[in-house]
N, CA, C and O of each residue as an XYZ file, in Angstrom:
920
protein
N      13.197     21.985      8.590
C      12.207     22.046      7.367
C      12.006     20.653      6.895
O      12.978     19.914      6.736
N      10.789     20.258      6.665
C      10.456     18.883      6.230
C      10.641     18.800      4.745
O      10.417     19.758      4.004
N      11.059     17.624      4.328
C      11.474     17.357      2.876
C      10.081     17.053      2.143
O       9.292     16.203      2.557
N       9.881     17.798      1.073
C       8.642     17.593      0.220
C       9.034     16.704     -1.012
O      10.000     17.048     -1.692
N       8.352     15.621     -1.314
C       8.605     14.885     -2.331
C       7.448     14.801     -3.370
O       6.373     14.316     -3.019
N       7.631     15.245     -4.609
C       6.584     15.196     -5.629
C       6.286     13.766     -6.074
O       7.153     12.900     -6.187
N       4.895     13.581     -6.333
C       4.515     12.142     -6.717
C       5.131     11.696     -8.016
O       5.301     10.493     -8.212
N       5.467     12.565     -8.887
C       6.014     12.203    -10.117
C       6.688     13.450    -10.747
O       6.685     14.510    -10.121
N       7.281     13.350    -12.000
C       7.952     14.499    -12.589
C       6.882     15.281    -13.231
O       6.329     14.831    -14.235
N       6.544     16.440    -12.718
C       5.464     17.295    -13.283
C       5.909     18.315    -14.132
O       5.199     19.305    -14.305
N       7.121     18.186    -14.749
C       7.639     19.177    -15.674
C       6.685     19.295    -16.893
O       6.305     18.294    -17.500
N       6.328     20.500    -17.213
C       5.339     20.751    -18.396
C       3.941     20.897    -18.021
O       3.122     21.323    -18.836
N       3.569     20.519    -16.651
C       2.301     20.674    -16.139
C       1.980     22.150    -15.773
O       2.860     22.941    -15.433
N       0.694     22.462    -15.863
C       0.218     23.823    -15.424
C       0.164     23.944    -14.002
O       0.641     24.907    -13.401
N      -0.424     22.959    -13.443
C      -0.472     22.999    -11.872
C      -0.888     21.578    -11.315
O      -1.307     20.703    -12.072
N      -0.761     21.408    -10.059
C      -1.422     20.281     -9.347
C      -2.116     20.921     -8.138
O      -1.475     21.478     -7.246
N      -3.538     20.812     -8.145
C      -4.304     21.522     -7.166
C      -4.551     20.727     -5.939
O      -4.907     21.340     -4.933
N      -4.406     19.414     -5.891
C      -4.853     18.697     -4.840
C      -4.289     17.315     -4.838
O      -4.309     16.662     -5.881
N      -3.766     16.805     -3.692
C      -3.144     15.450     -3.632
C      -3.310     14.977     -2.187
O      -3.048     15.674     -1.206
N      -3.766     13.736     -2.156
C      -3.966     13.171     -0.724
C      -4.050     11.595     -0.825
O      -4.571     11.019     -1.780
N      -3.496     10.977      0.233
C      -3.793      9.495      0.443
C      -5.287      9.315      0.662
O      -5.910     10.131      1.341
N      -5.860      8.289      0.116
C      -7.210      8.006      0.319
C      -7.605      6.613      0.748
O      -8.736      6.395      1.182
N      -6.708      5.681      0.636
C      -7.092      4.195      1.039
C      -5.851      3.453      1.344
O      -4.829      3.549      0.665
N      -5.991      2.636      2.497
C      -4.984      1.767      2.947
C      -5.491      0.205      2.748
O      -6.357     -0.273      3.482
N      -4.965     -0.422      1.850
C      -5.332     -1.801      1.674
C      -4.871     -2.712      2.758
O      -3.793     -2.477      3.304
N      -5.629     -3.779      3.132
C      -5.041     -4.716      4.171
C      -3.792     -5.354      3.722
O      -3.072     -5.827      4.601
N      -3.399     -5.447      2.425
C      -2.211     -6.094      2.227
C      -0.968     -5.081      2.302
O       0.170     -5.397      1.956
N      -1.313     -3.897      2.771
C      -0.265     -2.856      2.938
C      -0.100     -1.806      1.891
O       0.536     -0.781      2.133
N      -0.690     -2.050      0.668
C      -0.714     -0.996     -0.415
C      -1.393      0.277      0.026
O      -2.481      0.186      0.594
N      -0.858      1.423     -0.182
C      -1.448      2.631     -0.133
C      -1.798      3.448     -1.369
O      -0.988      3.643     -2.275
N      -3.090      3.932     -1.362
C      -3.484      4.579     -2.639
C      -3.970      6.124     -2.377
O      -4.604      6.498     -1.391
N      -3.540      6.935     -3.465
C      -3.679      8.232     -3.233
C      -4.192      8.782     -4.658
O      -4.283      8.092     -5.673
N      -4.518     10.188     -4.547
C      -4.848     10.767     -5.791
C      -4.222     12.173     -5.987
O      -3.838     12.797     -4.999
N      -4.117     12.648     -7.145
C      -3.678     14.074     -7.358
C      -4.565     14.603     -8.481
O      -4.996     13.846     -9.351
N      -4.809     15.788     -8.458
C      -5.499     16.544     -9.543
C      -4.569     17.428    -10.299
O      -4.138     18.461     -9.786
N      -4.249     17.057    -11.494
C      -3.081     17.648    -12.300
C      -3.553     18.143    -13.538
O      -4.271     17.411    -14.218
N      -3.249     19.306    -13.943
C      -3.706     20.017    -15.197
C      -2.428     20.256    -16.084
O      -1.448     20.870    -15.662
N      -2.513     19.741    -17.303
C      -1.543     20.040    -18.291
C      -1.787     21.255    -19.125
O      -0.839     21.876    -19.606
N      -3.135     21.644    -19.327
C      -3.479     22.793    -20.156
C      -4.812     22.697    -20.678
O      -5.297     21.568    -20.757
N      -5.519     23.735    -21.065
C      -6.872     23.769    -21.503
C      -7.802     23.249    -20.555
O      -7.744     23.636    -19.388
N      -8.683     22.387    -20.934
C      -9.504     21.560    -19.921
C      -8.999     20.166    -19.656
O      -9.793     19.320    -19.243
N      -7.746     19.870    -19.863
C      -7.120     18.575    -19.607
C      -6.628     18.549    -18.104
O      -5.433     18.413    -17.841
N      -7.579     18.681    -17.149
C      -7.262     18.490    -15.796
C      -7.722     17.148    -15.397
O      -8.888     16.782    -15.541
N      -6.764     16.406    -14.882
C      -7.026     14.925    -14.716
C      -7.033     14.532    -13.227
O      -6.557     15.288    -12.379
N      -7.596     13.301    -12.909
C      -7.457     12.768    -11.583
C      -6.410     11.547    -11.758
O      -6.701     10.573    -12.453
N      -5.314     11.648    -11.159
C      -4.271     10.582    -11.220
C      -4.481      9.636     -9.834
O      -4.769     10.069     -8.718
N      -4.298      8.475    -10.145
C      -4.375      7.410     -8.914
C      -2.998      6.748     -8.834
O      -2.542      6.073     -9.756
N      -2.335      6.987     -7.638
C      -1.156      6.439     -7.335
C      -1.183      5.234     -6.303
O      -2.090      5.163     -5.473
N      -0.158      4.274     -6.371
C      -0.086      3.308     -5.371
C       1.417      3.269     -4.796
O       2.406      3.401     -5.517
N       1.458      3.089     -3.526
C       2.739      2.871     -2.794
C       2.745      1.585     -2.112
O       1.918      1.400     -1.219
N       3.672      0.568     -2.461
C       3.724     -0.689     -1.883
C       4.359     -0.690     -0.529
O       5.055      0.244     -0.130
N       4.073     -1.878      0.238
C       4.717     -1.863      1.530
C       6.200     -1.861      1.443
O       6.770     -2.478      0.543
N       6.888     -1.142      2.406
C       8.358     -1.124      2.429
C       9.024     -0.238      1.498
O      10.250     -0.209      1.390
N       8.170      0.545      0.769
C       8.654      1.439     -0.314
C       8.084      2.856     -0.234
O       6.989      3.048      0.295
N       8.726      3.732     -0.692
C       8.208      5.132     -0.835
C       8.036      5.474     -2.336
O       7.667      6.613     -2.623
N       8.266      4.606     -3.274
C       8.162      4.692     -4.738
C       6.628      4.766     -5.159
O       5.827      3.949     -4.707
N       6.306      5.618     -5.905
C       4.913      5.821     -6.334
C       4.786      5.172     -7.693
O       5.620      5.334     -8.583
N       3.644      4.391     -7.812
C       3.129      3.919     -9.141
C       1.964      4.573     -9.616
O       0.958      4.708     -8.920
N       2.075      5.005    -10.847
C       0.695      5.758    -11.507
C      -0.135      4.537    -11.843
O       0.198      3.755    -12.733
N      -1.055      4.417    -11.222
C      -1.986      3.202    -11.643
C      -2.940      3.352    -12.691
O      -3.087      2.523    -13.588
N      -3.693      4.583    -12.558
C      -4.635      4.972    -13.701
C      -4.809      6.437    -13.705
O      -4.609      7.101    -12.689
N      -5.179      6.955    -14.830
C      -5.382      8.416    -14.934
C      -6.840      8.639    -15.565
O      -7.060      8.277    -16.720
N      -7.795      9.223    -14.806
C      -9.171      9.636    -15.324
C      -8.965     11.027    -15.906
O      -8.619     11.967    -15.190
N      -9.188     11.149    -17.259
C      -8.894     12.367    -18.036
C     -10.140     13.287    -18.180
O     -11.252     12.839    -18.459
N      -9.882     14.589    -17.975
C     -10.711     15.557    -18.349
C     -10.629     15.839    -19.715
O     -10.010     15.109    -20.489
N     -11.341     17.070    -20.129
C     -11.150     17.448    -21.507
C     -11.817     16.639    -22.525
O     -11.325     16.519    -23.648
N     -12.950     16.061    -22.175
C     -13.671     15.272    -23.249
C     -13.342     13.718    -23.322
O     -13.727     13.016    -24.257
N     -12.679     13.298    -22.373
C     -12.358     11.822    -22.408
C     -13.167     11.185    -21.235
O     -14.258     10.715    -21.558
N     -12.809     11.098    -19.944
C     -13.634     10.559    -18.926
C     -14.593     11.641    -18.306
O     -15.523     11.285    -17.582
N     -14.383     12.834    -18.567
C     -15.228     13.960    -18.158
C     -15.227     15.044    -19.261
O     -14.232     15.167    -19.975
N     -16.377     15.882    -19.431
C     -16.518     16.806    -20.392
C     -15.462     17.980    -20.195
O     -14.843     18.475    -21.137
N     -15.322     18.372    -18.870
C     -14.414     19.525    -18.616
C     -13.320     18.972    -17.672
O     -13.020     17.781    -17.587
N     -12.709     20.082    -16.907
C     -11.770     19.582    -15.938
C     -12.349     18.779    -14.862
O     -13.512     18.977    -14.511
N     -11.562     17.820    -14.273
C     -12.021     17.060    -13.046
C     -11.381     17.999    -11.883
O     -10.190     18.298    -11.800
N     -12.355     18.375    -11.060
C     -11.937     19.357     -9.914
C     -11.430     18.839     -8.654
O     -10.603     19.477     -8.002
N     -11.911     17.644     -8.257
C     -11.404     16.959     -7.049
C     -11.900     15.522     -6.993
O     -12.768     15.143     -7.780
N     -11.376     14.724     -6.092
C     -11.654     13.358     -6.095
C     -11.031     12.513     -5.140
O     -10.235     13.033     -4.358
N     -11.286     11.163     -5.067
C     -10.728     10.286     -4.336
C     -10.988      8.871     -4.774
O     -11.731      8.697     -5.740
N     -10.396      7.744     -4.097
C     -10.437      6.496     -4.581
C     -10.301      5.431     -3.487
O      -9.623      5.627     -2.478
N     -10.984      4.278     -3.728
C     -10.726      3.179     -2.697
C     -10.468      1.861     -3.656
O     -10.592      1.867     -4.881
N     -10.120      0.836     -2.924
C     -10.012     -0.465     -3.569
C     -11.230     -1.264     -2.975
O     -11.198     -1.557     -1.779
N     -12.268     -1.617     -3.729
C     -13.277     -2.366     -3.288
C     -13.036     -3.874     -2.822
O     -11.917     -4.333     -3.050
N     -13.873     -4.599     -2.262
C     -13.566     -5.929     -1.758
C     -13.226     -6.888     -2.762
O     -12.599     -7.906     -2.467
N     -13.627     -6.612     -4.024
C     -13.281     -7.584     -5.133
C     -12.090     -7.188     -5.762
O     -11.706     -7.790     -6.764
N     -11.386     -6.133     -5.233
C     -10.067     -5.888     -5.852
C     -10.071     -4.730     -6.971
O      -9.050     -4.384     -7.565
N     -11.352     -4.172     -7.186
C     -11.379     -3.205     -8.153
C     -11.159     -1.785     -7.609
O     -11.348     -1.494     -6.428
N     -10.767     -0.967     -8.500
C     -10.381      0.475     -8.260
C     -11.727      1.216     -8.403
O     -12.347      1.034     -9.450
N     -12.249      2.041     -7.452
C     -13.463      2.832     -7.489
C     -13.070      4.260     -7.227
O     -12.583      4.570     -6.140
N     -13.263      5.144     -8.187
C     -12.845      6.545     -8.087
C     -14.097      7.427     -8.054
O     -15.005      7.230     -8.861
N     -14.160      8.415     -7.118
C     -15.243      9.443     -7.032
C     -14.626     10.779     -7.412
O     -13.425     10.994     -7.250
N     -15.471     11.674     -7.921
C     -14.847     13.028     -8.358
C     -16.023     14.055     -8.357
O     -17.204     13.725     -8.247
N     -15.583     15.306     -8.489
C     -16.378     16.406     -8.954
C     -16.028     16.667    -10.497
O     -14.910     17.070    -10.816
N     -16.921     16.446    -11.332
C     -16.672     16.617    -12.751
C     -17.935     16.824    -13.490
O     -19.008     16.708    -12.898
N     -17.876     17.126    -14.763
C     -19.012     17.302    -15.658
C     -18.963     16.036    -16.440
O     -18.091     15.812    -17.280
N     -20.054     15.104    -16.097
C     -19.959     13.848    -16.728
C     -20.278     13.873    -18.300
O     -20.915     14.798    -18.805
N     -19.806     12.833    -18.999
C     -20.162     12.732    -20.334
C     -21.633     12.339    -20.691
O     -22.264     12.834    -21.625
N     -22.083     11.417    -19.855
C     -23.409     10.905    -20.110
C     -24.627     11.688    -19.593
O     -25.739     11.503    -20.087
N     -24.421     12.528    -18.638
C     -25.589     13.178    -17.982
C     -25.863     14.595    -18.532
O     -24.955     15.308    -18.957
N     -27.090     14.948    -18.505
C     -27.345     16.431    -18.896
C     -26.811     17.325    -17.896
O     -26.535     16.894    -16.777
N     -26.645     18.528    -18.205
C     -26.282     19.549    -17.182
C     -27.287     19.720    -16.170
O     -28.405     20.105    -16.512
N     -27.003     19.457    -14.849
C     -27.897     19.610    -13.757
C     -27.679     20.847    -13.012
O     -28.613     21.570    -12.664
N     -26.442     21.097    -12.762
C     -26.056     22.294    -11.908
C     -25.890     23.502    -12.868
O     -26.029     23.387    -14.085
N     -25.596     24.619    -12.270
C     -25.324     25.846    -13.075
C     -24.042     25.846    -13.895
O     -23.970     26.400    -14.992
N     -22.981     25.166    -13.284
C     -21.719     24.913    -14.095
C     -21.586     23.689    -14.771
O     -20.730     23.485    -15.632
N     -22.578     22.719    -14.322
C     -22.442     21.477    -15.059
C     -21.720     20.340    -13.980
O     -21.966     19.134    -14.007
N     -20.930     20.902    -13.183
C     -20.133     19.945    -12.237
C     -21.082     19.367    -11.155
O     -21.906     19.988    -10.485
N     -20.774     17.986    -11.130
C     -21.657     17.218    -10.119
C     -20.652     16.264     -9.398
O     -19.513     16.069     -9.820
N     -21.146     15.712     -8.326
C     -20.384     14.663     -7.578
C     -20.768     13.343     -8.155
O     -21.959     13.086     -8.329
N     -19.789     12.452     -8.478
C     -20.266     11.058     -8.973
C     -18.975     10.104     -8.965
O     -17.945     10.411     -8.365
N     -19.119      9.033     -9.621
C     -18.135      8.065     -9.718
C     -18.108      7.324    -11.173
O     -19.094      7.255    -11.908
N     -16.882      6.807    -11.456
C     -16.808      6.151    -12.626
C     -16.987      4.545    -12.276
O     -16.809      4.148    -11.124
N     -17.328      3.706    -13.280
C     -17.388      2.329    -13.178
C     -15.966      1.794    -12.496
O     -14.859      2.213    -12.833
N     -16.176      0.913    -11.601
C     -14.927      0.318    -11.030
C     -14.072     -0.382    -12.086
O     -14.555     -1.047    -13.002
N     -12.797     -0.188    -11.894
C     -11.748     -0.889    -12.740
C     -11.431     -2.189    -12.216
O     -10.745     -2.184    -11.194
N     -11.762     -3.260    -12.667
C     -11.483     -4.646    -11.981
C      -9.988     -4.992    -11.975
O      -9.228     -4.457    -12.783
N      -9.570     -5.865    -11.086
C      -8.217     -6.529    -11.037
C      -7.242     -5.535    -10.758
O      -6.137     -5.754    -11.254
N      -7.379     -4.426    -10.043
C      -6.253     -3.540     -9.678
C      -5.451     -4.019     -8.494
O      -4.242     -3.791     -8.453
N      -6.063     -4.668     -7.534
C      -5.340     -5.166     -6.445
C      -5.967     -6.495     -5.858
O      -6.864     -7.011     -6.525
N      -5.628     -7.027     -4.814
C      -6.099     -8.270     -4.137
C      -7.494     -7.913     -3.587
O      -7.807     -6.811     -3.137
N      -8.327     -9.049     -3.690
C      -9.513     -8.969     -2.945
C      -9.263     -8.920     -1.458
O      -8.222     -9.368     -0.978
N     -10.229     -8.368     -0.718
C      -9.951     -8.284      0.707
C     -11.385     -8.505      1.444
O     -12.443     -8.366      0.830
N     -11.322     -8.855      2.785
C     -12.538     -9.121      3.471
C     -12.639     -8.265      4.691
O     -11.611     -8.097      5.347
N     -13.690     -7.736      5.053
C     -13.770     -6.947      6.339
C     -13.562     -7.953      7.527
O     -13.731     -9.165      7.388
N     -13.202     -7.388      8.647
C     -12.830     -8.151      9.748
C     -11.485     -8.687      9.814
O     -11.071     -9.138     10.883
N     -10.679     -8.678      8.654
C      -9.203     -8.753      8.669
C      -8.874    -10.235      8.305
O      -7.693    -10.484      8.064
N      -9.754    -11.208      8.242
C      -9.496    -12.687      7.924
C      -9.865    -12.985      6.487
O     -11.026    -12.886      6.091
N      -8.890    -13.339      5.739
C      -9.119    -13.805      4.313
C      -8.681    -15.106      3.975
O      -7.498    -15.397      4.150
N      -9.513    -15.959      3.496
C      -9.209    -17.225      2.975
C      -8.788    -17.180      1.599
O      -9.551    -16.639      0.798
N      -7.622    -17.693      1.168
C      -7.219    -17.620     -0.212
C      -8.265    -18.451     -1.129
O      -8.909    -19.392     -0.665
N      -8.374    -18.029     -2.440
C      -9.224    -18.896     -3.323
C      -8.718    -20.377     -3.477
O      -9.492    -21.299     -3.734
N      -7.473    -20.528     -3.318
C      -6.910    -21.811     -3.444
C      -5.634    -21.906     -2.511
O      -4.918    -20.913     -2.381
N      -5.371    -22.988     -1.920
C      -4.067    -23.186     -1.090
C      -2.878    -22.790     -1.841
O      -2.765    -23.265     -2.971
N      -1.971    -22.001     -1.406
C      -0.739    -21.627     -2.039
C       0.421    -22.592     -1.645
O       0.673    -22.797     -0.457
N       1.059    -23.126     -2.559
C       2.223    -23.993     -2.271
C       3.517    -23.398     -2.988
O       3.475    -22.440     -3.760
N       4.553    -24.019     -2.668
C       5.849    -23.809     -3.197
C       6.737    -24.985     -3.275
O       6.973    -25.602     -2.237
N       7.242    -25.353     -4.373
C       7.931    -26.654     -4.521
C       9.096    -26.835     -3.448
O       9.406    -27.951     -3.033
N       9.707    -25.689     -3.037
C      10.827    -25.636     -2.049
C      10.347    -25.979     -0.649
O      11.134    -26.241      0.260
N       8.958    -25.967     -0.501
C       8.332    -26.325      0.896
C       7.412    -27.406      0.846
O       6.480    -27.489      1.646
N       7.655    -28.365     -0.185
C       6.876    -29.607     -0.382
C       7.935    -30.803     -0.153
O       8.936    -30.842     -0.869
N       7.744    -31.662      0.722
C       8.752    -32.732      1.169
C      10.167    -32.011      1.352
O      11.186    -32.245      0.702
N      10.010    -31.125      2.335
C      11.322    -30.482      2.660
C      11.960    -31.267      3.921
O      11.231    -31.616      4.850
N      13.209    -31.505      3.921
C      13.846    -32.104      4.967
C      14.373    -30.796      5.988
O      15.288    -30.043      5.655
N      13.726    -30.698      7.100
C      13.971    -29.589      7.990
C      15.219    -29.897      8.875
O      15.066    -30.410      9.984
N      16.284    -29.628      8.455
C      17.394    -30.027      9.237
C      17.855    -28.844     10.188
O      18.632    -29.035     11.124
N      17.334    -27.650      9.884
C      17.894    -26.503     10.766
C      16.693    -25.390     10.630
O      15.859    -25.474      9.729
N      16.682    -24.455     11.500
C      15.773    -23.381     11.422
C      16.000    -22.549     10.233
O      17.120    -22.240      9.825
N      14.757    -22.161      9.630
C      14.846    -21.197      8.442
C      13.841    -19.991      8.694
O      12.719    -20.127      9.182
N      14.409    -18.790      8.287
C      13.586    -17.625      8.432
C      12.817    -17.642      7.066
O      13.477    -17.626      6.027
N      11.546    -17.672      7.028
C      10.718    -17.800      5.925
C       9.972    -16.485      5.553
O       9.073    -16.094      6.297
N      10.284    -15.828      4.503
C       9.559    -14.723      4.011
C       8.291    -15.288      3.233
O       8.357    -15.701      2.075
N       7.216    -15.264      3.939
C       5.928    -15.923      3.462
C       5.493    -15.170      2.182
O       5.301    -15.821      1.155
N       5.346    -13.961      2.196
C       4.821    -13.204      0.882
C       5.718    -13.494     -0.351
O       5.238    -13.756     -1.454
N       6.992    -13.434     -0.108
C       7.846    -13.529     -1.246
C       7.854    -14.972     -1.868
O       7.954    -15.220     -3.069
N       7.727    -15.921     -0.800
C       7.891    -17.409     -1.248
C       6.514    -17.860     -1.712
O       6.531    -18.772     -2.539
N       5.472    -17.454     -1.385
C       4.193    -18.019     -1.626
C       3.260    -17.126     -2.583
O       2.219    -17.517     -3.112
N       3.858    -15.803     -2.706
C       3.046    -14.932     -3.661
C       1.735    -14.562     -2.965
O       0.691    -14.503     -3.615
N       1.773    -14.311     -1.648
C       0.571    -13.881     -1.049
C       0.543    -12.547     -0.477
O       1.675    -12.072     -0.387
N      -0.400    -11.779     -0.055
C      -0.247    -10.380      0.381
C       0.530    -10.398      1.672
O       0.605    -11.396      2.389
N       1.127     -9.190      1.940
C       1.837     -8.920      3.200
C       0.757     -8.892      4.295
O      -0.234     -8.175      4.159
N       0.939     -9.661      5.375
C       0.162     -9.699      6.565
C       0.803     -9.942      7.827
O       1.932    -10.433      7.865
N       0.140     -9.623      8.899
C       0.675     -9.839     10.235
C       0.677    -11.244     10.704
O       1.461    -11.579     11.592
N      -0.160    -12.107     10.159
C      -0.394    -13.580     10.584
C      -0.904    -14.260      9.331
O      -1.483    -13.634      8.443
N      -0.667    -15.589      9.286
C      -1.025    -16.410      8.247
C      -1.574    -17.787      8.787
O      -1.025    -18.398      9.704
N      -2.752    -18.233      8.111
C      -3.235    -19.561      8.485
C      -2.470    -20.504      7.507
O      -2.447    -20.360      6.285
N      -1.821    -21.531      8.243
C      -1.059    -22.468      7.375
C      -1.458    -23.819      7.670
O      -1.921    -24.150      8.762
N      -1.248    -24.742      6.521
C      -1.425    -26.159      6.705
C      -0.051    -26.882      6.888
O       0.715    -26.947      5.927
N       0.241    -27.360      7.947
C       1.564    -28.076      8.104
C       1.451    -29.545      8.233
O       0.788    -30.049      9.140
N       2.102    -30.266      7.319
C       2.242    -31.704      7.394
C       3.668    -32.053      7.675
O       4.591    -31.440      7.140
N       3.850    -33.052      8.526
C       5.197    -33.611      8.882
C       5.199    -35.055      8.990
O       4.168    -35.670      9.265
N       6.361    -35.649      8.777
C       6.578    -37.169      8.908
C       7.981    -37.245      9.342
O       8.847    -36.554      8.805
N       8.249    -38.127     10.371
C       9.379    -38.514     10.919
C       9.590    -39.914     11.268
O       8.623    -40.625     11.540
N      10.951    -40.426     11.282
C      11.207    -41.913     11.472
C      10.915    -42.272     12.982
O      10.842    -43.462     13.290
N      10.755    -41.337     13.888
C      10.432    -41.753     15.187
C       9.354    -40.820     15.813
O       9.063    -39.776     15.228
N       8.804    -41.135     16.886
C       7.728    -40.275     17.506
C       8.400    -39.161     18.219
O       9.568    -39.227     18.603
N       7.610    -38.119     18.386
C       7.890    -36.865     19.196
C       9.038    -36.090     18.611
O       9.845    -35.529     19.353
N       9.139    -36.041     17.252
C       9.847    -35.072     16.422
C       8.877    -33.920     16.205
O       7.698    -34.175     15.960
N       9.260    -32.816     16.274
C       8.536    -31.549     16.053
C       8.900    -30.654     14.957
O      10.083    -30.382     14.756
N       7.936    -30.168     14.217
C       8.043    -29.136     13.293
C       7.417    -27.854     13.765
O       6.192    -27.898     13.887
N       8.024    -26.703     14.059
C       7.468    -25.564     14.588
C       7.551    -24.284     13.577
O       8.301    -24.150     12.610
N       6.641    -23.451     14.039
C       6.548    -22.138     13.279
C       6.390    -21.077     14.220
O       5.483    -21.169     15.047
N       7.193    -20.018     14.212
C       7.081    -18.970     15.172
C       8.050    -17.813     14.865
O       8.155    -17.387     13.715
N       8.761    -17.303     15.894
C       9.792    -16.363     15.758
C      11.102    -17.046     16.318
O      11.009    -18.156     16.843
N      12.302    -16.415     16.219
C      13.435    -16.807     16.799
C      13.357    -16.692     18.309
O      14.007    -17.491     18.984
N      12.663    -15.824     18.855
C      12.456    -15.664     20.233
C      11.460    -16.724     20.817
O      11.665    -17.273     21.899
N      10.397    -16.968     20.052
C       9.448    -17.837     20.377
C       9.093    -18.749     19.338
O       8.115    -18.506     18.631
N       9.835    -19.848     19.160
C       9.713    -20.638     17.846
C       8.556    -21.605     17.807
O       8.374    -22.280     16.793
N       7.665    -21.723     18.987
C       6.855    -22.749     18.997
C       5.395    -22.168     18.974
O       4.517    -22.831     19.526
N       5.102    -21.071     18.421
C       3.716    -20.622     18.203
C       2.758    -21.715     17.779
O       1.703    -21.946     18.370
N       3.190    -22.365     16.730
C       2.521    -23.488     16.139
C       3.401    -24.622     16.032
O       4.507    -24.490     15.508
N       2.996    -25.736     16.490
C       3.792    -27.022     16.533
C       3.055    -28.242     16.115
O       1.975    -28.497     16.649
N       3.574    -29.040     15.172
C       3.050    -30.336     14.839
C       4.084    -31.380     15.227
O       5.247    -31.332     14.825
N       3.587    -32.360     16.057
C       4.323    -33.392     16.641
C       4.075    -34.797     16.070
O       2.933    -35.228     15.909
N       5.216    -35.522     15.760
C       4.959    -36.856     15.199
C       4.420    -37.789     16.228
O       4.811    -37.684     17.390
N       3.559    -38.686     15.887
C       2.955    -39.489     16.889
C       3.423    -40.867     16.716
O       3.852    -41.520     17.667
N       3.343    -41.367     15.402
C       3.851    -42.709     15.096
C       5.051    -42.542     14.043
O       5.058    -41.663     13.182
N       5.951    -43.389     14.199
C       7.070    -43.217     13.206
C       6.544    -43.603     11.731
O       5.817    -44.567     11.488
N       7.023    -42.710     10.824
C       6.624    -42.854      9.459
C       5.195    -42.606      9.043
O       4.784    -43.010      7.955
N       4.395    -41.917      9.932
C       3.097    -41.629      9.529
C       2.894    -40.141      9.612
O       3.253    -39.474     10.582
N       2.263    -39.627      8.482
C       2.001    -38.116      8.307
C       1.214    -37.641      9.429
O       0.326    -38.344      9.912
N       1.503    -36.437      9.887
C       0.653    -35.777     10.946
C       0.407    -34.334     10.242
O       1.347    -33.657      9.824
N      -0.831    -33.967     10.161
C      -1.265    -32.712      9.587
C      -2.051    -31.859     10.465
O      -2.891    -32.374     11.203
N      -1.843    -30.517     10.453
C      -2.690    -29.592     11.253
C      -2.758    -28.339     10.698
O      -1.862    -28.059      9.901
N      -3.670    -27.448     10.941
C      -3.776    -26.041     10.456
C      -3.727    -25.156     11.680
O      -4.350    -25.440     12.703
N      -2.958    -24.055     11.554
C      -2.886    -23.032     12.680
C      -2.399    -21.834     12.121
O      -2.090    -21.738     10.933
N      -2.301    -20.713     13.121
C      -1.860    -19.478     12.795
C      -0.341    -19.240     13.104
O       0.183    -19.725     14.107
N       0.316    -18.501     12.231
C       1.723    -18.328     12.436
C       2.004    -16.734     12.170
O       1.302    -16.071     11.407
N       3.064    -16.230     12.860
C       3.265    -14.784     12.598
C       3.876    -14.601     11.197
O       4.459    -15.505     10.599
N       3.687    -13.310     10.708
C       4.095    -12.918      9.455
C       4.580    -11.415      9.478
O       4.386    -10.764     10.504
N       5.170    -10.867      8.444
C       5.276    -11.639      7.091
C       6.515    -12.608      7.210
O       6.636    -13.539      6.414
N       7.416    -12.386      8.192
C       8.578    -13.313      8.339
C       8.133    -14.346      9.383
O       7.484    -13.973     10.360
N       8.476    -15.682      9.200
C       8.152    -16.784     10.070
C       9.281    -17.595     10.239
O       9.852    -17.990      9.222
N       9.726    -17.929     11.394
C      10.784    -18.740     11.735
C      10.354    -20.281     11.872
O       9.651    -20.641     12.816
N      10.816    -21.189     10.872
C      10.254    -22.555     10.795
C      11.589    -23.372     11.196
O      12.675    -23.198     10.644
N      11.346    -24.290     12.240
C      12.561    -24.977     12.811
C      12.133    -26.298     13.244
O      10.941    -26.494     13.481
N      13.001    -27.225     13.370
C      12.689    -28.605     13.964
C      13.227    -28.649     15.481
O      14.066    -27.885     15.958
N      12.573    -29.694     16.132
C      13.008    -29.878     17.395
C      13.036    -31.497     17.654
O      12.223    -32.231     17.092
N      13.929    -31.940     18.452
C      14.046    -33.495     18.789
C      14.180    -34.259     17.588
O      13.641    -35.365     17.638
N      14.807    -33.935     16.429
C      14.889    -34.742     15.318
C      14.865    -33.900     14.045
O      14.915    -32.671     14.091
N      14.789    -34.573     12.941
C      14.725    -34.083     11.651
C      13.428    -34.432     10.917
O      13.392    -35.493     10.293
N      12.347    -33.616     10.939
C      11.130    -33.884     10.263
C      11.196    -33.592      8.713
O      11.977    -32.751      8.269
N      10.388    -34.283      7.951
C      10.025    -33.874      6.510
C       8.698    -33.157      6.507
O       7.702    -33.691      6.995
N       8.671    -32.057      6.011
C       7.492    -31.221      6.150
C       6.931    -30.782      4.703
O       7.640    -30.751      3.697
N       5.602    -30.457      4.732
C       4.940    -29.856      3.656
C       4.294    -28.607      4.233
O       3.559    -28.805      5.200
N       4.437    -27.352      3.811
C       3.957    -26.131      4.329
C       3.151    -25.506      3.297
O       3.617    -25.339      2.170
N       1.971    -25.149      3.604
C       1.126    -24.325      2.571
C       0.421    -23.351      3.231
O       0.263    -23.406      4.450
N      -0.117    -22.267      2.402
C      -0.643    -20.987      2.957
C      -2.151    -21.219      2.565
O      -2.546    -21.472      1.427
N      -2.944    -21.090      3.718
C      -4.410    -21.062      3.567
C      -5.083    -19.808      3.616
O      -6.093    -19.659      2.928
N      -4.665    -18.900      4.327
C      -5.268    -17.485      4.529
C      -4.397    -16.620      5.306
O      -3.285    -16.983      5.688
N      -4.920    -15.427      5.552
C      -4.099    -14.473      6.345
C      -5.031    -13.422      6.936
O      -6.203    -13.264      6.594
N      -4.339    -12.679      7.915
C      -5.214    -11.689      8.712
C      -4.167    -10.505      9.103
O      -4.548     -9.534      9.757
C-alpha cells in the first residue's frame, strides 16, 4: 500500500476536495494547489511549493473564499509561474467585482498575478542572468587542486543542468589549464594560458548543478563567474 502524505496539518478543517501539482519551474520548483474548507463559505485555494531535492511543502499563498478573494467558496483551480516570476492562479469562483452571470454565480477566471514569487524564466530553456553572478571565493582563486563546486549554493542561481560561465585564468608559464567538467570528464570547458602572466578569458558551458573545477599542467589563478543557465 502506498504511503499518503498530507500537504499540511489539516486539523480543524471541514474537508479538502481537490489537490494536484500544476506547474514545474525550470529551476526545479514544483507548484500545486489544494481546495480546503474550514467552515461556512470559507473554502480557499491554497498554493504550495516543493523545492528541488526536498519533499517539504511550503504554503506560498492562500486565495480566500467567503468574501475575501471570492464572494463564496472557491470550487476548483490551478496555478503557474509566469515568465516574469509572478504567480498566476485560475479558479472556479464567484468574483467580487463582477455581476452574477451564471445561475449560481460561479464563473471561471483568474486573479491578478502576484509578483516576485519565483525566478523569471525563458522558453527554450536558456536564461541569461540580469547581471553576472560572482563569489569572492572564486575571484583570484589559486587552483591548486580539483574542487567540486555546487554552483547554485555558491552563486545563488537556480538549479540547472548546465551553466554558461565566464572563466578567466592567469599562470606564470604557458600551457597551464583551468578546466570545468566532471570527475570522469574534467575537460568539458578548458581555458589554456598562452603567454606567461597574461590573462586568458573565455565563456563556455559547464555541467550542473555540480561542476568539477580542476587545474592541469600547473597552478593557475582563476576568476569564475556565472552568466546564464539552461
